[in-house]
ZATI-24173 format. One record per atom (N, C-alpha, C): residue in one letter; x, y, z. Coordinates in steps of 0.1 Angstrom, whole numbers, padded with zeros to 4 digits, always signed. Example, Ala and Ser with C-alpha at 12.3 -4.5 7.8 and 13.67 -1.06 7.14 Angstrom:
REM ZATI-24173
a+0132-0057+0078a+0123-0045+0078a+0132-0033+0078s+0128-0022+0071s+0137-0011+0071s+0129+0000+0079
REM end
This chain:
REM ZATI-24173
m+0060+0355+0881m+0070+0345+0886m+0063+0335+0893p+0068+0321+0888p+0065+0308+0892p+0066+0310+0909f+0057+0303+0917f+0058+0302+0932f+0070+0293+0935s+0079+0299+0944s+0089+0290+0948s+0095+0297+0962a+0098+0286+0968a+0101+0288+0985a+0114+0285+0988v+0120+0291+0998v+0131+0288+1003v+0130+0288+1019g+0136+0280+1024g+0137+0280+1039g+0149+0283+1043i+0149+0294+1052i+0163+0300+1057i+0164+0297+1072i+0174+0293+1076i+0176+0290+1092i+0186+0300+1096p+0183+0307+1101p+0194+0319+1109p+0199+0313+1122a+0212+0314+1122a+0221+0309+1134a+0230+0317+1138r+0231+0318+1152r+0242+0330+1159r+0247+0322+1170w+0261+0323+1171w+0267+0319+1184w+0267+0325+1194g+0262+0338+1196g+0262+0347+1208g+0252+0349+1218s+0245+0333+1218s+0232+0334+1230s+0237+0339+1242t+0230+0347+1248t+0234+0353+1261t+0234+0340+1271r+0223+0332+1270r+0219+0320+1280r+0228+0309+1277f+0230+0306+1263f+0236+0295+1256f+0244+0298+1247p+0257+0302+1251p+0267+0305+1239p+0271+0293+1231g+0273+0296+1216g+0277+0282+1208g+0265+0273+1207k+0256+0276+1211k+0240+0268+1208k+0239+0262+1199p+0241+0266+1186p+0238+0259+1173p+0246+0244+1172l+0259+0247+1180l+0266+0235+1177l+0268+0225+1188h+0260+0227+1197h+0257+0219+1211h+0253+0206+1203v+0262+0195+1209v+0256+0183+1204v+0244+0175+1214i+0234+0173+1203i+0223+0167+1207i+0221+0153+1203a+0220+0142+1210a+0219+0129+1203a+0226+0125+1194g+0241+0131+1191g+0251+0126+1184g+0253+0139+1174k+0245+0148+1174k+0245+0157+1161k+0246+0171+1167p+0251+0181+1162p+0248+0197+1165p+0234+0197+1166l+0231+0207+1172l+0215+0211+1173l+0212+0217+1159l+0219+0224+1154l+0216+0230+1140l+0215+0218+1129q+0219+0207+1130q+0221+0199+1119q+0205+0191+1124h+0199+0189+1133h+0189+0184+1134h+0178+0193+1129v+0178+0207+1130v+0170+0217+1125v+0168+0215+1108w+0184+0215+1104w+0185+0214+1091w+0179+0201+1083e+0183+0190+1090e+0179+0178+1084e+0162+0178+1085r+0155+0181+1093r+0141+0185+1094r+0135+0193+1081s+0143+0204+1082s+0138+0214+1074s+0139+0205+1057c+0151+0198+1055c+0150+0192+1042c+0142+0182+1037r+0135+0178+1050r+0124+0167+1051r+0112+0172+1043a+0111+0187+1044a+0097+0192+1040a+0097+0190+1025k+0084+0187+1019k+0084+0184+1003k+0082+0198+0997t+0078+0210+1002t+0074+0221+0994t+0085+0229+0994l+0098+0230+1001l+0109+0239+1001l+0118+0235+0987d+0123+0244+0979d+0130+0245+0969d+0144+0244+0972q+0146+0250+0984q+0162+0250+0988q+0161+0256+1003v+0171+0250+1010v+0173+0253+1025v+0188+0259+1029i+0188+0270+1036i+0201+0276+1036i+0200+0279+1051v+0215+0278+1056v+0218+0283+1070v+0223+0297+1066a+0218+0304+1077a+0223+0320+1075a+0232+0320+1088t+0246+0326+1087t+0253+0329+1099t+0261+0337+1096d+0269+0345+1108d+0279+0353+1106d+0292+0348+1113d+0291+0334+1116d+0300+0331+1125d+0306+0318+1117m+0320+0319+1114m+0329+0307+1108m+0328+0293+1114r+0328+0293+1127r+0326+0280+1131r+0311+0274+1129i+0300+0282+1130i+0289+0276+1124i+0289+0273+1113a+0293+0281+1102a+0295+0279+1089a+0303+0266+1086e+0315+0263+1091e+0323+0254+1089e+0316+0238+1092a+0311+0241+1102a+0303+0229+1108a+0292+0225+1100a+0284+0235+1095a+0272+0234+1085a+0276+0227+1071f+0289+0233+1067f+0296+0228+1054f+0296+0212+1058v+0302+0206+1067v+0306+0193+1070v+0295+0184+1069f+0283+0189+1076f+0272+0181+1075f+0263+0183+1062g+0267+0191+1052g+0263+0192+1038g+0254+0205+1036a+0251+0211+1045a+0243+0224+1044a+0246+0232+1035e+0240+0241+1027e+0243+0253+1018e+0244+0264+1031v+0254+0272+1027v+0254+0282+1039v+0256+0297+1033a+0252+0305+1040a+0251+0320+1034a+0260+0330+1047l+0268+0335+1044l+0274+0344+1055l+0270+0356+1055t+0264+0360+1066t+0257+0373+1066t+0265+0383+1075s+0261+0396+1079s+0266+0408+1084s+0265+0404+1101r+0277+0408+1109r+0277+0407+1118r+0264+0416+1128q+0261+0428+1119q+0254+0439+1125q+0240+0435+1129h+0234+0425+1122h+0220+0421+1125h+0215+0416+1139l+0206+0421+1145l+0201+0421+1158l+0188+0412+1161s+0186+0407+1148s+0174+0395+1148s+0177+0387+1136g+0172+0372+1139g+0172+0362+1127g+0164+0365+1115t+0155+0376+1119t+0145+0379+1106t+0155+0389+1099a+0162+0398+1104a+0172+0407+1095a+0183+0398+1087r+0188+0389+1095r+0196+0378+1088r+0189+0369+1078a+0179+0365+1078a+0170+0357+1066a+0169+0371+1057a+0165+0380+1061a+0164+0392+1048a+0175+0394+1042e+0187+0394+1046e+0199+0396+1040e+0200+0386+1031v+0197+0373+1032v+0197+0361+1024v+0188+0366+1013a+0177+0366+1017a+0164+0366+1006a+0167+0380+0998a+0174+0388+1001a+0178+0402+0992a+0185+0396+0980k+0194+0385+0984k+0204+0381+0974k+0199+0370+0964a+0187+0367+0968a+0179+0353+0961a+0164+0358+0956p+0168+0366+0943p+0154+0369+0938p+0147+0359+0933s+0153+0347+0929s+0146+0337+0922s+0134+0331+0930f+0134+0335+0941f+0123+0330+0954f+0112+0338+0954t+0099+0334+0956t+0090+0345+0958t+0084+0344+0971h+0089+0333+0979h+0083+0332+0993h+0096+0329+1001v+0096+0330+1014v+0106+0328+1026v+0101+0321+1038i+0106+0310+1041i+0102+0303+1052i+0113+0305+1062n+0112+0310+1073n+0123+0316+1085n+0121+0305+1094v+0129+0297+1095v+0129+0283+1105v+0139+0288+1116q+0135+0287+1127q+0139+0289+1141q+0153+0281+1141g+0166+0285+1144g+0177+0276+1144g+0178+0270+1157d+0168+0271+1167d+0170+0264+1178d+0156+0254+1182e+0151+0250+1169e+0139+0240+1172e+0144+0226+1166p+0151+0217+1171p+0156+0205+1167p+0146+0196+1164l+0133+0198+1170l+0120+0189+1168l+0111+0196+1156i+0116+0205+1150i+0105+0215+1143i+0099+0202+1131e+0086+0201+1130e+0080+0191+1120e+0081+0196+1106p+0085+0187+1097p+0085+0190+1081p+0072+0191+1079a+0061+0186+1084a+0047+0187+1078a+0044+0203+1084l+0048+0208+1093l+0044+0223+1097l+0050+0234+1086i+0062+0231+1083i+0067+0239+1070i+0061+0236+1058d+0058+0227+1055d+0046+0222+1045d+0034+0228+1041r+0029+0228+1057r+0016+0237+1058r+0016+0253+1058l+0027+0258+1060l+0031+0271+1059l+0031+0277+1045v+0038+0268+1039v+0041+0267+1025v+0028+0269+1016r+0019+0256+1019r+0009+0256+1010r-0002+0264+1013e-0003+0270+1026e-0013+0281+1029e-0007+0295+1020l+0005+0297+1020l+0010+0308+1010l+0007+0306+0995k+0008+0294+0993k+0005+0291+0980k-0009+0291+0976r-0018+0288+0983r-0034+0286+0984r-0038+0299+0982d-0032+0311+0989d-0040+0323+0991d-0032+0334+0985p-0028+0337+0974p-0016+0346+0965p-0019+0360+0974a-0029+0363+0982a-0030+0378+0984a-0022+0378+1001l-0022+0366+1008l-0017+0365+1019l+0000+0369+1017q+0006+0375+1027q+0018+0380+1029q+0025+0373+1040m+0018+0370+1048m+0026+0365+1061m+0019+0353+1070v+0024+0340+1073v+0020+0331+1079v+0030+0326+1093t+0022+0321+1102t+0029+0314+1114t+0022+0303+1118a+0026+0301+1132a+0016+0288+1136a+0017+0290+1150a+0007+0284+1156a+0004+0283+1172a-0003+0271+1176h-0003+0265+1190h-0008+0255+1193h-0013+0258+1208p-0023+0249+1213p-0027+0252+1226p-0015+0250+1236f-0016+0257+1246f-0005+0252+1258f-0008+0236+1263e+0005+0231+1264e+0004+0217+1272e+0002+0219+1285h+0008+0229+1290h+0008+0231+1308h+0002+0243+1306k-0010+0246+1316k-0017+0257+1318k-0008+0269+1327t+0001+0263+1333t+0008+0271+1344t+0019+0280+1333d+0019+0275+1323d+0030+0280+1313d+0023+0293+1308v+0010+0294+1308v+0004+0307+1301v+0007+0318+1310a+0011+0319+1322a+0016+0331+1329a+0030+0334+1327s+0040+0325+1319s+0051+0329+1316s+0056+0339+1308p+0063+0349+1309p+0065+0358+1301p+0076+0354+1290h+0080+0343+1292h+0090+0339+1282h+0082+0328+1270q+0068+0326+1274q+0060+0319+1264q+0050+0332+1257v+0051+0330+1243v+0043+0340+1241v+0029+0333+1233k+0021+0345+1239k+0005+0341+1234k+0000+0348+1223v-0009+0344+1215v-0015+0350+1206v-0031+0346+1206v-0038+0357+1201v-0051+0359+1199v-0055+0360+1187l-0067+0352+1181l-0070+0352+1169l-0082+0360+1165d-0085+0362+1153d-0099+0368+1148d-0106+0354+1143g-0120+0356+1135g-0127+0344+1134g-0121+0338+1118r-0111+0345+1113r-0106+0340+1102r-0093+0335+1104k-0089+0332+1116k-0073+0325+1122k-0063+0335+1116n-0069+0349+1116n-0056+0359+1117n-0054+0365+1130a-0042+0368+1132a-0039+0373+1142a-0043+0386+1150l-0048+0387+1159l-0052+0401+1165l-0041+0406+1172y-0034+0397+1181y-0024+0405+1191y-0015+0391+1196f-0004+0397+1197f+0007+0386+1203f+0012+0396+1217s+0014+0387+1227s+0020+0391+1241s+0028+0381+1249r+0034+0388+1256r+0042+0378+1266r+0032+0380+1278s+0022+0387+1280s+0009+0385+1292s+0000+0374+1287a-0007+0369+1296a-0018+0360+1292a-0027+0370+1287i-0032+0366+1271i-0042+0372+1267i-0053+0360+1262p-0065+0362+1263p-0071+0373+1270p-0073+0369+1283f-0077+0383+1289f-0078+0379+1306f-0090+0370+1309i-0088+0362+1318i-0098+0352+1320i-0106+0354+1334g-0120+0357+1331g-0125+0365+1344g-0133+0351+1353g-0130+0340+1352g-0136+0329+1358g-0139+0315+1348s-0139+0318+1336s-0143+0308+1324s-0127+0302+1320e-0127+0290+1315e-0118+0285+1307e-0116+0292+1292f-0104+0290+1288f-0102+0296+1277f-0088+0291+1272p-0091+0283+1259p-0079+0278+1251p-0067+0286+1247h-0059+0290+1256h-0047+0299+1252h-0040+0294+1243l-0035+0301+1234l-0025+0298+1222l-0010+0301+1224r-0001+0293+1223r+0012+0292+1223r+0018+0297+1209h+0024+0305+1208h+0028+0311+1193h+0043+0301+1191q+0042+0296+1180q+0054+0289+1176q+0063+0301+1167g+0074+0300+1169g+0082+0312+1161g+0088+0307+1147i+0080+0303+1140i+0080+0299+1126i+0074+0308+1116y+0080+0314+1107y+0073+0325+1098y+0075+0321+1084g+0064+0325+1076g+0065+0322+1062g+0060+0337+1056y+0067+0342+1046y+0067+0355+1042y+0065+0357+1026t+0060+0368+1021t+0063+0367+1006t+0078+0374+1004r+0086+0372+0996r+0099+0379+0998r+0098+0396+0998d+0090+0398+0989d+0087+0412+0989d+0086+0420+1006l+0075+0412+1014l+0073+0415+1024l+0083+0416+1033l+0092+0403+1033l+0104+0404+1044l+0113+0417+1040l+0114+0421+1030l+0124+0428+1024l+0119+0444+1031r+0108+0446+1032r+0098+0458+1037r+0101+0457+1050l+0096+0446+1056l+0094+0443+1071l+0108+0450+1077v+0120+0447+1073v+0133+0448+1080v+0135+0463+1078r+0130+0468+1070r+0132+0482+1067r+0122+0493+1077w+0111+0489+1081w+0101+0498+1089w+0106+0498+1103r+0105+0510+1107r+0109+0516+1122r+0101+0506+1131t+0111+0502+1140t+0102+0495+1154t+0093+0506+1162g+0079+0499+1162g+0067+0507+1168g+0069+0507+1184p+0058+0513+1191p+0057+0512+1205p+0052+0500+1211l+0046+0491+1203l+0041+0478+1207l+0050+0468+1205e+0060+0468+1196e+0071+0460+1194e+0080+0463+1205r+0084+0477+1206r+0092+0480+1221r+0087+0477+1235a+0074+0477+1236a+0071+0473+1249a+0072+0458+1251e+0066+0451+1241e+0068+0434+1244e+0080+0427+1240s+0087+0436+1231s+0098+0428+1226s+0097+0417+1218l+0086+0423+1209l+0084+0409+1199l+0080+0416+1188e+0091+0412+1177e+0091+0417+1163e+0080+0414+1154q+0073+0404+1158q+0063+0403+1147q+0052+0411+1148l+0050+0422+1161l+0041+0433+1165l+0045+0441+1155r+0058+0443+1148r+0059+0453+1137r+0049+0455+1126a+0046+0438+1123a+0040+0437+1109a+0025+0443+1113l+0021+0435+1127l+0008+0443+1128l+0004+0456+1130e+0015+0462+1135e+0015+0476+1135e+0014+0482+1121n+0018+0476+1112n+0018+0482+1097n+0009+0476+1090r+0000+0471+1097r-0012+0465+1089r-0011+0454+1082v-0004+0448+1085v-0001+0434+1078v-0011+0424+1083t-0017+0415+1075t-0024+0404+1077t-0017+0392+1082i-0017+0386+1095i-0006+0373+1096i-0015+0363+1101r-0015+0352+1088r-0024+0343+1093r-0019+0333+1101v-0027+0327+1113v-0023+0316+1122v-0026+0304+1119l-0018+0292+1116l-0023+0280+1113l-0022+0272+1128v-0033+0269+1134v-0033+0260+1147v-0029+0246+1144t-0021+0243+1153t-0020+0227+1153t-0022+0223+1168g-0021+0208+1166g-0023+0200+1180g-0014+0203+1190s+0000+0204+1187s+0010+0205+1194s+0023+0211+1187g+0033+0214+1195g+0043+0223+1186g+0056+0217+1192s+0067+0223+1186s+0079+0215+1190s+0086+0228+1198p+0094+0222+1211p+0098+0228+1222p+0113+0238+1215g+0115+0248+1219g+0126+0256+1217g+0137+0252+1225v+0152+0254+1221v+0161+0252+1231v+0167+0263+1234d+0167+0268+1248d+0171+0283+1252d+0184+0280+1261t+0183+0268+1269t+0192+0266+1281t+0198+0253+1277p+0210+0249+1285p+0214+0233+1283p+0204+0226+1292a+0195+0229+1301a+0186+0222+1305a+0176+0215+1294d+0173+0227+1287d+0163+0223+1275d+0169+0214+1263a+0183+0214+1264a+0191+0208+1253a+0187+0192+1258e+0192+0191+1269e+0191+0175+1278e+0176+0170+1275a+0168+0178+1278a+0151+0176+1277a+0148+0169+1262v+0154+0178+1253v+0148+0174+1237v+0160+0161+1237e+0171+0160+1241e+0178+0148+1236e+0173+0136+1241q+0166+0138+1252q+0158+0123+1259q+0146+0123+1248q+0141+0131+1242q+0128+0128+1234q+0134+0123+1221l+0146+0127+1214l+0151+0121+1204l+0156+0107+1206l+0163+0105+1216l+0166+0091+1218l+0157+0082+1222s+0144+0086+1227s+0133+0079+1231s+0124+0074+1219a+0126+0086+1209a+0120+0083+1195a+0126+0074+1187a+0139+0075+1188a+0149+0065+1179a+0147+0052+1185s+0148+0050+1199s+0144+0037+1208s+0131+0030+1200s+0121+0037+1201s+0110+0033+1196s+0110+0029+1181a+0114+0035+1174a+0116+0032+1158a+0126+0017+1156r+0132+0018+1167r+0143+0006+1161r+0135-0007+1167r+0127-0007+1178r+0118-0016+1185r+0107-0021+1172k+0102-0009+1166k+0091-0012+1157k+0096-0020+1145k+0110-0016+1142k+0115-0019+1128k+0120-0037+1130r+0123-0040+1143r+0126-0054+1149r+0114-0061+1148s+0103-0057+1151s+0090-0063+1154s+0084-0067+1138h+0086-0056+1128h+0083-0059+1117h+0091-0070+1109a+0103-0070+1112a+0113-0081+1105a+0113-0094+1111q+0102-0097+1121q+0103-0110+1128q+0090-0117+1121
REM end
């Protein structure tokens, strides 16, 4: 079967800290629309699908033009929701799972993941990471860290600061929660039992490592922030408005 990739954006209403987050308006658009539009700008995806179990999200996504797949309400993770959609889409060989709360996701990063999967036919899973912008964030359990081997494959993910630093500087890497999989791996991954490392860290990517799956990590210069709280949404909105204002100034300057 020829290589083909689908982008799936899981979106749910019931966030504990931010109910209704996908439809929260940021810079004049629902947060989810920003994610979808940026995903559609990726050059390597053959299709982009919003996966949700909530009709409010589905109806809003239909309005801004997205293709929507309604999924079960029983899923406990976005990965399981993406897998349900992938199971019904056998024409795709690969899946890119785009977090529904990253309105600044870079289309170029999506393309890098797809190209890495296409370049290496033996590769089953790929993700991304970047150096921490603020060193104080390394200690936060809400910021996931990853350490790599010499081939840029993940050795371990943790909420703790890894590796331990005994007096020297180390470029800690923040994991960005975007994943690329072969469709076959994704369907197997969600059937595997939760292991002790995944339970301890509450990080589902550890299920893949516990089952000896190689996870390639693409290291970028910077990453896109996720939106977990209304305060995060305000900060992202300021970035979007500032970028739009800068683009307008450049356009006027070129027109003169």
